[in-house]
PyMOL Python script that loads the backbone (N, CA, C, O; Angstrom):
from pymol import cmd

cmd.read_pdbstr("""\
ATOM      1  N   MET A   1     105.131  89.428  95.350  1.00  0.00           N
ATOM      2  CA  MET A   1     105.352  90.646  96.106  1.00  0.00           C
ATOM      3  C   MET A   1     104.095  90.979  96.890  1.00  0.00           C
ATOM      4  O   MET A   1     102.995  90.986  96.338  1.00  0.00           O
ATOM      5  N   LYS A   2     104.255  91.250  98.162  1.00  0.00           N
ATOM      6  CA  LYS A   2     103.143  91.598  99.038  1.00  0.00           C
ATOM      7  C   LYS A   2     102.888  93.100  98.959  1.00  0.00           C
ATOM      8  O   LYS A   2     103.802  93.898  99.169  1.00  0.00           O
ATOM      9  N   ILE A   3     101.658  93.484  98.660  1.00  0.00           N
ATOM     10  CA  ILE A   3     101.293  94.901  98.611  1.00  0.00           C
ATOM     11  C   ILE A   3     100.586  95.247  99.916  1.00  0.00           C
ATOM     12  O   ILE A   3      99.673  94.538 100.339  1.00  0.00           O
ATOM     13  N   MET A   4     101.009  96.338 100.552  1.00  0.00           N
ATOM     14  CA  MET A   4     100.425  96.717 101.833  1.00  0.00           C
ATOM     15  C   MET A   4     100.359  98.232 101.950  1.00  0.00           C
ATOM     16  O   MET A   4     101.040  98.951 101.218  1.00  0.00           O
ATOM     17  N   GLY A   5      99.543  98.705 102.866  1.00  0.00           N
ATOM     18  CA  GLY A   5      99.451 100.130 103.137  1.00  0.00           C
ATOM     19  C   GLY A   5     100.598 100.581 104.032  1.00  0.00           C
ATOM     20  O   GLY A   5     101.366  99.760 104.535  1.00  0.00           O
ATOM     21  N   ILE A   6     100.705 101.888 104.226  1.00  0.00           N
ATOM     22  CA  ILE A   6     101.793 102.455 105.025  1.00  0.00           C
ATOM     23  C   ILE A   6     101.742 101.956 106.467  1.00  0.00           C
ATOM     24  O   ILE A   6     102.783 101.629 107.037  1.00  0.00           O
ATOM     25  N   SER A   7     100.559 101.890 107.065  1.00  0.00           N
ATOM     26  CA  SER A   7     100.451 101.413 108.458  1.00  0.00           C
ATOM     27  C   SER A   7     100.917  99.967 108.580  1.00  0.00           C
ATOM     28  O   SER A   7     101.625  99.618 109.525  1.00  0.00           O
ATOM     29  N   ALA A   8     100.519  99.119 107.621  1.00  0.00           N
ATOM     30  CA  ALA A   8     100.939  97.720 107.652  1.00  0.00           C
ATOM     31  C   ALA A   8     102.443  97.613 107.430  1.00  0.00           C
ATOM     32  O   ALA A   8     103.104  96.783 108.055  1.00  0.00           O
ATOM     33  N   PHE A   9     102.987  98.441 106.550  1.00  0.00           N
ATOM     34  CA  PHE A   9     104.430  98.445 106.312  1.00  0.00           C
ATOM     35  C   PHE A   9     105.169  98.784 107.603  1.00  0.00           C
ATOM     36  O   PHE A   9     106.147  98.122 107.950  1.00  0.00           O
ATOM     37  N   TYR A  10     104.705  99.819 108.319  1.00  0.00           N
ATOM     38  CA  TYR A  10     105.331 100.200 109.587  1.00  0.00           C
ATOM     39  C   TYR A  10     105.264  99.050 110.588  1.00  0.00           C
ATOM     40  O   TYR A  10     106.248  98.741 111.261  1.00  0.00           O
ATOM     41  N   HIS A  11     104.110  98.430 110.678  1.00  0.00           N
ATOM     42  CA  HIS A  11     103.931  97.316 111.621  1.00  0.00           C
ATOM     43  C   HIS A  11     104.893  96.177 111.304  1.00  0.00           C
ATOM     44  O   HIS A  11     105.483  95.596 112.215  1.00  0.00           O
ATOM     45  N   ASP A  12     105.058  95.851 110.023  1.00  0.00           N
ATOM     46  CA  ASP A  12     105.931  94.750 109.617  1.00  0.00           C
ATOM     47  C   ASP A  12     107.414  95.093 109.690  1.00  0.00           C
ATOM     48  O   ASP A  12     108.237  94.207 109.925  1.00  0.00           O
ATOM     49  N   SER A  13     107.774  96.366 109.493  1.00  0.00           N
ATOM     50  CA  SER A  13     109.189  96.706 109.354  1.00  0.00           C
ATOM     51  C   SER A  13     109.729  97.622 110.445  1.00  0.00           C
ATOM     52  O   SER A  13     110.943  97.696 110.635  1.00  0.00           O
ATOM     53  N   ALA A  14     108.859  98.317 111.161  1.00  0.00           N
ATOM     54  CA  ALA A  14     109.216  99.331 112.150  1.00  0.00           C
ATOM     55  C   ALA A  14     109.935 100.524 111.506  1.00  0.00           C
ATOM     56  O   ALA A  14     110.538 101.333 112.211  1.00  0.00           O
ATOM     57  N   ALA A  15     109.874 100.638 110.182  1.00  0.00           N
ATOM     58  CA  ALA A  15     110.451 101.799 109.485  1.00  0.00           C
ATOM     59  C   ALA A  15     109.495 102.975 109.651  1.00  0.00           C
ATOM     60  O   ALA A  15     108.299 102.854 109.387  1.00  0.00           O
ATOM     61  N   ALA A  16     110.022 104.097 110.084  1.00  0.00           N
ATOM     62  CA  ALA A  16     109.177 105.266 110.350  1.00  0.00           C
ATOM     63  C   ALA A  16     108.970 106.139 109.118  1.00  0.00           C
ATOM     64  O   ALA A  16     108.202 107.099 109.166  1.00  0.00           O
ATOM     65  N   LEU A  17     109.639 105.822 108.024  1.00  0.00           N
ATOM     66  CA  LEU A  17     109.574 106.672 106.844  1.00  0.00           C
ATOM     67  C   LEU A  17     109.649 105.832 105.580  1.00  0.00           C
ATOM     68  O   LEU A  17     110.448 104.900 105.489  1.00  0.00           O
ATOM     69  N   ILE A  18     108.820 106.163 104.615  1.00  0.00           N
ATOM     70  CA  ILE A  18     108.912 105.572 103.287  1.00  0.00           C
ATOM     71  C   ILE A  18     109.357 106.695 102.367  1.00  0.00           C
ATOM     72  O   ILE A  18     108.771 107.777 102.383  1.00  0.00           O
ATOM     73  N   ASP A  19     110.383 106.453 101.567  1.00  0.00           N
ATOM     74  CA  ASP A  19     110.969 107.476 100.728  1.00  0.00           C
ATOM     75  C   ASP A  19     110.859 107.095  99.258  1.00  0.00           C
ATOM     76  O   ASP A  19     111.052 105.934  98.896  1.00  0.00           O
ATOM     77  N   ASN A  20     110.552 108.062  98.423  1.00  0.00           N
ATOM     78  CA  ASN A  20     110.568 107.859  96.983  1.00  0.00           C
ATOM     79  C   ASN A  20     112.028 107.722  96.547  1.00  0.00           C
ATOM     80  O   ASN A  20     112.843 108.598  96.834  1.00  0.00           O
ATOM     81  N   THR A  21     112.356 106.654  95.871  1.00  0.00           N
ATOM     82  CA  THR A  21     113.761 106.397  95.537  1.00  0.00           C
ATOM     83  C   THR A  21     114.238 107.105  94.276  1.00  0.00           C
ATOM     84  O   THR A  21     115.427 107.042  93.962  1.00  0.00           O
ATOM     85  N   SER A  22     113.363 107.772  93.549  1.00  0.00           N
ATOM     86  CA  SER A  22     113.805 108.474  92.339  1.00  0.00           C
ATOM     87  C   SER A  22     113.496 109.959  92.488  1.00  0.00           C
ATOM     88  O   SER A  22     112.497 110.451  91.964  1.00  0.00           O
ATOM     89  N   LEU A  23     114.348 110.655  93.194  1.00  0.00           N
ATOM     90  CA  LEU A  23     114.160 112.082  93.425  1.00  0.00           C
ATOM     91  C   LEU A  23     114.644 112.845  92.199  1.00  0.00           C
ATOM     92  O   LEU A  23     115.840 112.885  91.907  1.00  0.00           O
ATOM     93  N   ASN A  24     113.710 113.442  91.495  1.00  0.00           N
ATOM     94  CA  ASN A  24     114.028 114.287  90.354  1.00  0.00           C
ATOM     95  C   ASN A  24     112.763 115.028  89.922  1.00  0.00           C
ATOM     96  O   ASN A  24     111.658 114.724  90.372  1.00  0.00           O
ATOM     97  N   VAL A  25     112.952 115.987  89.056  1.00  0.00           N
ATOM     98  CA  VAL A  25     111.855 116.734  88.452  1.00  0.00           C
ATOM     99  C   VAL A  25     111.632 116.140  87.071  1.00  0.00           C
ATOM    100  O   VAL A  25     112.588 115.774  86.387  1.00  0.00           O
ATOM    101  N   LYS A  26     110.382 116.043  86.662  1.00  0.00           N
ATOM    102  CA  LYS A  26     110.069 115.488  85.353  1.00  0.00           C
ATOM    103  C   LYS A  26     110.953 116.134  84.279  1.00  0.00           C
ATOM    104  O   LYS A  26     111.007 117.358  84.163  1.00  0.00           O
ATOM    105  N   GLY A  27     111.635 115.306  83.506  1.00  0.00           N
ATOM    106  CA  GLY A  27     112.487 115.796  82.442  1.00  0.00           C
ATOM    107  C   GLY A  27     113.917 116.067  82.860  1.00  0.00           C
ATOM    108  O   GLY A  27     114.771 116.309  82.007  1.00  0.00           O
ATOM    109  N   ASP A  28     114.198 116.032  84.155  1.00  0.00           N
ATOM    110  CA  ASP A  28     115.550 116.285  84.646  1.00  0.00           C
ATOM    111  C   ASP A  28     116.145 114.957  85.112  1.00  0.00           C
ATOM    112  O   ASP A  28     115.413 113.989  85.318  1.00  0.00           O
ATOM    113  N   ARG A  29     117.459 114.906  85.279  1.00  0.00           N
ATOM    114  CA  ARG A  29     118.120 113.678  85.703  1.00  0.00           C
ATOM    115  C   ARG A  29     117.816 113.380  87.183  1.00  0.00           C
ATOM    116  O   ARG A  29     117.436 114.278  87.935  1.00  0.00           O
ATOM    117  N   ILE A  30     117.983 112.143  87.582  1.00  0.00           N
ATOM    118  CA  ILE A  30     117.774 111.729  88.964  1.00  0.00           C
ATOM    119  C   ILE A  30     118.863 112.345  89.840  1.00  0.00           C
ATOM    120  O   ILE A  30     120.024 112.431  89.440  1.00  0.00           O
ATOM    121  N   VAL A  31     118.474 112.769  91.032  1.00  0.00           N
ATOM    122  CA  VAL A  31     119.406 113.360  91.991  1.00  0.00           C
ATOM    123  C   VAL A  31     120.468 112.323  92.372  1.00  0.00           C
ATOM    124  O   VAL A  31     120.144 111.202  92.764  1.00  0.00           O
ATOM    125  N   CYS A  32     121.742 112.717  92.251  1.00  0.00           N
ATOM    126  CA  CYS A  32     122.850 111.786  92.523  1.00  0.00           C
ATOM    127  C   CYS A  32     123.825 112.297  93.572  1.00  0.00           C
ATOM    128  O   CYS A  32     124.766 111.583  93.921  1.00  0.00           O
ATOM    129  N   SER A  33     123.635 113.499  94.083  1.00  0.00           N
ATOM    130  CA  SER A  33     124.595 114.061  95.035  1.00  0.00           C
ATOM    131  C   SER A  33     123.858 115.014  95.978  1.00  0.00           C
ATOM    132  O   SER A  33     122.731 115.418  95.693  1.00  0.00           O
ATOM    133  N   PRO A  34     124.484 115.371  97.086  1.00  0.00           N
ATOM    134  CA  PRO A  34     123.876 116.371  97.974  1.00  0.00           C
ATOM    135  C   PRO A  34     123.617 117.701  97.249  1.00  0.00           C
ATOM    136  O   PRO A  34     122.624 118.374  97.525  1.00  0.00           O
ATOM    137  N   GLU A  35     124.499 118.075  96.333  1.00  0.00           N
ATOM    138  CA  GLU A  35     124.295 119.315  95.571  1.00  0.00           C
ATOM    139  C   GLU A  35     123.060 119.212  94.689  1.00  0.00           C
ATOM    140  O   GLU A  35     122.269 120.153  94.611  1.00  0.00           O
ATOM    141  N   ASP A  36     122.890 118.062  94.019  1.00  0.00           N
ATOM    142  CA  ASP A  36     121.691 117.843  93.202  1.00  0.00           C
ATOM    143  C   ASP A  36     120.438 117.898  94.073  1.00  0.00           C
ATOM    144  O   ASP A  36     119.432 118.493  93.686  1.00  0.00           O
ATOM    145  N   ALA A  37     120.502 117.270  95.257  1.00  0.00           N
ATOM    146  CA  ALA A  37     119.344 117.240  96.159  1.00  0.00           C
ATOM    147  C   ALA A  37     118.978 118.645  96.615  1.00  0.00           C
ATOM    148  O   ALA A  37     117.800 118.999  96.670  1.00  0.00           O
ATOM    149  N   SER A  38     119.990 119.445  96.942  1.00  0.00           N
ATOM    150  CA  SER A  38     119.747 120.823  97.373  1.00  0.00           C
ATOM    151  C   SER A  38     119.099 121.635  96.266  1.00  0.00           C
ATOM    152  O   SER A  38     118.150 122.379  96.512  1.00  0.00           O
ATOM    153  N   GLN A  39     119.604 121.496  95.053  1.00  0.00           N
ATOM    154  CA  GLN A  39     119.034 122.231  93.924  1.00  0.00           C
ATOM    155  C   GLN A  39     117.595 121.802  93.669  1.00  0.00           C
ATOM    156  O   GLN A  39     116.721 122.648  93.479  1.00  0.00           O
ATOM    157  N   CYS A  40     117.341 120.498  93.663  1.00  0.00           N
ATOM    158  CA  CYS A  40     115.985 119.989  93.447  1.00  0.00           C
ATOM    159  C   CYS A  40     115.044 120.511  94.538  1.00  0.00           C
ATOM    160  O   CYS A  40     113.926 120.936  94.246  1.00  0.00           O
ATOM    161  N   PHE A  41     115.494 120.476  95.777  1.00  0.00           N
ATOM    162  CA  PHE A  41     114.718 120.968  96.928  1.00  0.00           C
ATOM    163  C   PHE A  41     114.358 122.435  96.751  1.00  0.00           C
ATOM    164  O   PHE A  41     113.205 122.824  96.934  1.00  0.00           O
ATOM    165  N   MET A  42     115.331 123.236  96.400  1.00  0.00           N
ATOM    166  CA  MET A  42     115.099 124.679  96.298  1.00  0.00           C
ATOM    167  C   MET A  42     114.260 125.059  95.085  1.00  0.00           C
ATOM    168  O   MET A  42     113.610 126.105  95.089  1.00  0.00           O
ATOM    169  N   LEU A  43     114.264 124.237  94.060  1.00  0.00           N
ATOM    170  CA  LEU A  43     113.549 124.572  92.823  1.00  0.00           C
ATOM    171  C   LEU A  43     112.185 123.912  92.699  1.00  0.00           C
ATOM    172  O   LEU A  43     111.528 124.043  91.666  1.00  0.00           O
ATOM    173  N   THR A  44     111.752 123.211  93.727  1.00  0.00           N
ATOM    174  CA  THR A  44     110.443 122.560  93.698  1.00  0.00           C
ATOM    175  C   THR A  44     109.608 123.059  94.872  1.00  0.00           C
ATOM    176  O   THR A  44     110.027 123.947  95.615  1.00  0.00           O
ATOM    177  N   GLU A  45     108.446 122.488  95.025  1.00  0.00           N
ATOM    178  CA  GLU A  45     107.558 122.900  96.111  1.00  0.00           C
ATOM    179  C   GLU A  45     107.719 122.037  97.364  1.00  0.00           C
ATOM    180  O   GLU A  45     106.835 122.016  98.220  1.00  0.00           O
ATOM    181  N   MET A  46     108.846 121.324  97.473  1.00  0.00           N
ATOM    182  CA  MET A  46     109.111 120.555  98.693  1.00  0.00           C
ATOM    183  C   MET A  46     109.265 121.514  99.865  1.00  0.00           C
ATOM    184  O   MET A  46     109.845 122.590  99.716  1.00  0.00           O
ATOM    185  N   ASP A  47     108.753 121.134 101.019  1.00  0.00           N
ATOM    186  CA  ASP A  47     108.876 121.960 102.220  1.00  0.00           C
ATOM    187  C   ASP A  47     110.107 121.594 103.048  1.00  0.00           C
ATOM    188  O   ASP A  47     110.682 122.453 103.717  1.00  0.00           O
ATOM    189  N   TYR A  48     110.512 120.328 103.005  1.00  0.00           N
ATOM    190  CA  TYR A  48     111.631 119.849 103.814  1.00  0.00           C
ATOM    191  C   TYR A  48     112.510 118.920 102.972  1.00  0.00           C
ATOM    192  O   TYR A  48     112.042 118.277 102.032  1.00  0.00           O
ATOM    193  N   LEU A  49     113.780 118.868 103.331  1.00  0.00           N
ATOM    194  CA  LEU A  49     114.724 117.933 102.723  1.00  0.00           C
ATOM    195  C   LEU A  49     115.533 117.305 103.846  1.00  0.00           C
ATOM    196  O   LEU A  49     116.160 118.013 104.634  1.00  0.00           O
ATOM    197  N   ALA A  50     115.522 115.984 103.922  1.00  0.00           N
ATOM    198  CA  ALA A  50     116.333 115.259 104.913  1.00  0.00           C
ATOM    199  C   ALA A  50     117.494 114.604 104.191  1.00  0.00           C
ATOM    200  O   ALA A  50     117.308 113.887 103.208  1.00  0.00           O
ATOM    201  N   MET A  51     118.711 114.862 104.696  1.00  0.00           N
ATOM    202  CA  MET A  51     119.922 114.212 104.172  1.00  0.00           C
ATOM    203  C   MET A  51     120.730 113.754 105.366  1.00  0.00           C
ATOM    204  O   MET A  51     121.215 114.571 106.149  1.00  0.00           O
ATOM    205  N   GLY A  52     120.874 112.439 105.505  1.00  0.00           N
ATOM    206  CA  GLY A  52     121.580 111.910 106.674  1.00  0.00           C
ATOM    207  C   GLY A  52     120.867 112.339 107.936  1.00  0.00           C
ATOM    208  O   GLY A  52     119.665 112.110 108.074  1.00  0.00           O
ATOM    209  N   ASN A  53     121.586 112.960 108.864  1.00  0.00           N
ATOM    210  CA  ASN A  53     120.953 113.415 110.105  1.00  0.00           C
ATOM    211  C   ASN A  53     120.603 114.914 110.050  1.00  0.00           C
ATOM    212  O   ASN A  53     120.383 115.537 111.089  1.00  0.00           O
ATOM    213  N   LEU A  54     120.552 115.482 108.852  1.00  0.00           N
ATOM    214  CA  LEU A  54     120.208 116.896 108.681  1.00  0.00           C
ATOM    215  C   LEU A  54     118.795 117.040 108.131  1.00  0.00           C
ATOM    216  O   LEU A  54     118.363 116.243 107.298  1.00  0.00           O
ATOM    217  N   LEU A  55     118.082 118.053 108.595  1.00  0.00           N
ATOM    218  CA  LEU A  55     116.751 118.370 108.094  1.00  0.00           C
ATOM    219  C   LEU A  55     116.728 119.843 107.715  1.00  0.00           C
ATOM    220  O   LEU A  55     116.968 120.711 108.554  1.00  0.00           O
ATOM    221  N   PHE A  56     116.436 120.121 106.442  1.00  0.00           N
ATOM    222  CA  PHE A  56     116.389 121.489 105.948  1.00  0.00           C
ATOM    223  C   PHE A  56     114.937 121.904 105.755  1.00  0.00           C
ATOM    224  O   PHE A  56     114.151 121.164 105.162  1.00  0.00           O
ATOM    225  N   GLU A  57     114.584 123.066 106.244  1.00  0.00           N
ATOM    226  CA  GLU A  57     113.232 123.612 106.082  1.00  0.00           C
ATOM    227  C   GLU A  57     113.301 124.721 105.037  1.00  0.00           C
ATOM    228  O   GLU A  57     114.076 125.668 105.173  1.00  0.00           O
ATOM    229  N   LYS A  58     112.476 124.595 103.985  1.00  0.00           N
ATOM    230  CA  LYS A  58     112.535 125.545 102.870  1.00  0.00           C
ATOM    231  C   LYS A  58     112.391 126.981 103.338  1.00  0.00           C
ATOM    232  O   LYS A  58     113.117 127.855 102.864  1.00  0.00           O
ATOM    233  N   SER A  59     111.468 127.248 104.259  1.00  0.00           N
ATOM    234  CA  SER A  59     111.212 128.626 104.680  1.00  0.00           C
ATOM    235  C   SER A  59     112.412 129.260 105.392  1.00  0.00           C
ATOM    236  O   SER A  59     112.456 130.481 105.547  1.00  0.00           O
ATOM    237  N   LYS A  60     113.379 128.454 105.824  1.00  0.00           N
ATOM    238  CA  LYS A  60     114.557 128.988 106.517  1.00  0.00           C
ATOM    239  C   LYS A  60     115.787 129.067 105.614  1.00  0.00           C
ATOM    240  O   LYS A  60     116.884 129.369 106.082  1.00  0.00           O
ATOM    241  N   GLN A  61     115.604 128.793 104.307  1.00  0.00           N
ATOM    242  CA  GLN A  61     116.721 128.826 103.370  1.00  0.00           C
ATOM    243  C   GLN A  61     116.746 130.163 102.622  1.00  0.00           C
ATOM    244  O   GLN A  61     115.701 130.782 102.420  1.00  0.00           O
ATOM    245  N   PRO A  62     117.935 130.607 102.212  1.00  0.00           N
ATOM    246  CA  PRO A  62     117.987 131.817 101.379  1.00  0.00           C
ATOM    247  C   PRO A  62     117.283 131.564 100.048  1.00  0.00           C
ATOM    248  O   PRO A  62     117.224 130.422  99.593  1.00  0.00           O
ATOM    249  N   SER A  63     116.750 132.606  99.423  1.00  0.00           N
ATOM    250  CA  SER A  63     116.049 132.418  98.149  1.00  0.00           C
ATOM    251  C   SER A  63     116.986 131.883  97.075  1.00  0.00           C
ATOM    252  O   SER A  63     118.202 132.069  97.124  1.00  0.00           O
ATOM    253  N   TRP A  64     116.384 131.223  96.119  1.00  0.00           N
ATOM    254  CA  TRP A  64     117.130 130.640  95.006  1.00  0.00           C
ATOM    255  C   TRP A  64     116.918 131.535  93.797  1.00  0.00           C
ATOM    256  O   TRP A  64     115.777 131.717  93.373  1.00  0.00           O
ATOM    257  N   SER A  65     117.971 132.098  93.231  1.00  0.00           N
ATOM    258  CA  SER A  65     117.844 133.115  92.188  1.00  0.00           C
ATOM    259  C   SER A  65     117.457 132.572  90.814  1.00  0.00           C
ATOM    260  O   SER A  65     116.926 133.327  89.999  1.00  0.00           O
ATOM    261  N   ASP A  66     117.702 131.291  90.527  1.00  0.00           N
ATOM    262  CA  ASP A  66     117.414 130.751  89.197  1.00  0.00           C
ATOM    263  C   ASP A  66     116.055 130.075  89.099  1.00  0.00           C
ATOM    264  O   ASP A  66     115.805 129.363  88.127  1.00  0.00           O
ATOM    265  N   GLN A  67     115.180 130.268  90.056  1.00  0.00           N
ATOM    266  CA  GLN A  67     113.904 129.553  90.088  1.00  0.00           C
ATOM    267  C   GLN A  67     113.080 129.786  88.824  1.00  0.00           C
ATOM    268  O   GLN A  67     112.521 128.832  88.283  1.00  0.00           O
ATOM    269  N   ASP A  68     112.988 131.017  88.340  1.00  0.00           N
ATOM    270  CA  ASP A  68     112.173 131.298  87.160  1.00  0.00           C
ATOM    271  C   ASP A  68     112.725 130.593  85.925  1.00  0.00           C
ATOM    272  O   ASP A  68     111.954 130.086  85.110  1.00  0.00           O
ATOM    273  N   LEU A  69     114.043 130.552  85.776  1.00  0.00           N
ATOM    274  CA  LEU A  69     114.645 129.876  84.633  1.00  0.00           C
ATOM    275  C   LEU A  69     114.304 128.389  84.643  1.00  0.00           C
ATOM    276  O   LEU A  69     113.998 127.811  83.600  1.00  0.00           O
ATOM    277  N   TRP A  70     114.359 127.769  85.825  1.00  0.00           N
ATOM    278  CA  TRP A  70     114.041 126.356  85.942  1.00  0.00           C
ATOM    279  C   TRP A  70     112.586 126.082  85.564  1.00  0.00           C
ATOM    280  O   TRP A  70     112.304 125.114  84.859  1.00  0.00           O
ATOM    281  N   ARG A  71     111.678 126.911  86.018  1.00  0.00           N
ATOM    282  CA  ARG A  71     110.256 126.693  85.735  1.00  0.00           C
ATOM    283  C   ARG A  71     109.966 126.804  84.236  1.00  0.00           C
ATOM    284  O   ARG A  71     109.035 126.164  83.747  1.00  0.00           O
ATOM    285  N   GLU A  72     110.734 127.594  83.507  1.00  0.00           N
ATOM    286  CA  GLU A  72     110.557 127.672  82.056  1.00  0.00           C
ATOM    287  C   GLU A  72     111.034 126.403  81.379  1.00  0.00           C
ATOM    288  O   GLU A  72     110.408 125.928  80.431  1.00  0.00           O
ATOM    289  N   GLU A  73     112.149 125.844  81.863  1.00  0.00           N
ATOM    290  CA  GLU A  73     112.733 124.666  81.236  1.00  0.00           C
ATOM    291  C   GLU A  73     111.929 123.398  81.523  1.00  0.00           C
ATOM    292  O   GLU A  73     111.744 122.576  80.626  1.00  0.00           O
ATOM    293  N   PHE A  74     111.447 123.226  82.760  1.00  0.00           N
ATOM    294  CA  PHE A  74     110.720 122.016  83.148  1.00  0.00           C
ATOM    295  C   PHE A  74     109.333 122.399  83.632  1.00  0.00           C
ATOM    296  O   PHE A  74     109.139 122.649  84.822  1.00  0.00           O
ATOM    297  N   ARG A  75     108.385 122.447  82.743  1.00  0.00           N
ATOM    298  CA  ARG A  75     107.020 122.807  83.111  1.00  0.00           C
ATOM    299  C   ARG A  75     106.358 121.665  83.868  1.00  0.00           C
ATOM    300  O   ARG A  75     106.502 120.498  83.505  1.00  0.00           O
ATOM    301  N   GLN A  76     105.623 122.019  84.936  1.00  0.00           N
ATOM    302  CA  GLN A  76     104.910 121.003  85.716  1.00  0.00           C
ATOM    303  C   GLN A  76     103.620 120.617  85.005  1.00  0.00           C
ATOM    304  O   GLN A  76     103.037 121.418  84.275  1.00  0.00           O
ATOM    305  N   ASP A  77     103.178 119.370  85.229  1.00  0.00           N
ATOM    306  CA  ASP A  77     101.909 118.897  84.654  1.00  0.00           C
ATOM    307  C   ASP A  77     100.739 119.574  85.308  1.00  0.00           C
ATOM    308  O   ASP A  77      99.592 119.302  84.953  1.00  0.00           O
TER     309      ASP A  77
END
""", "prot")
cmd.dss("prot")
cmd.show_as("cartoon", "prot")
cmd.util.cbc("prot")
cmd.orient("prot")
């Protein structure tokens, strides 16, 4: 397996984005649906969420009412 930096990866592949393939919060299950992705997005410190050709900006979303409950269940390191 060839290990390379992001710039070299772009040069070799022309891919404009590298994505983490295991979207989840420590201790929670891996995101498997758009609903899971939305919940994970709203309950974490992510600023943006891209799904297909849609881009969601956290600051333009309505507040999430269960945020405090989630932070109690899954404490960050």
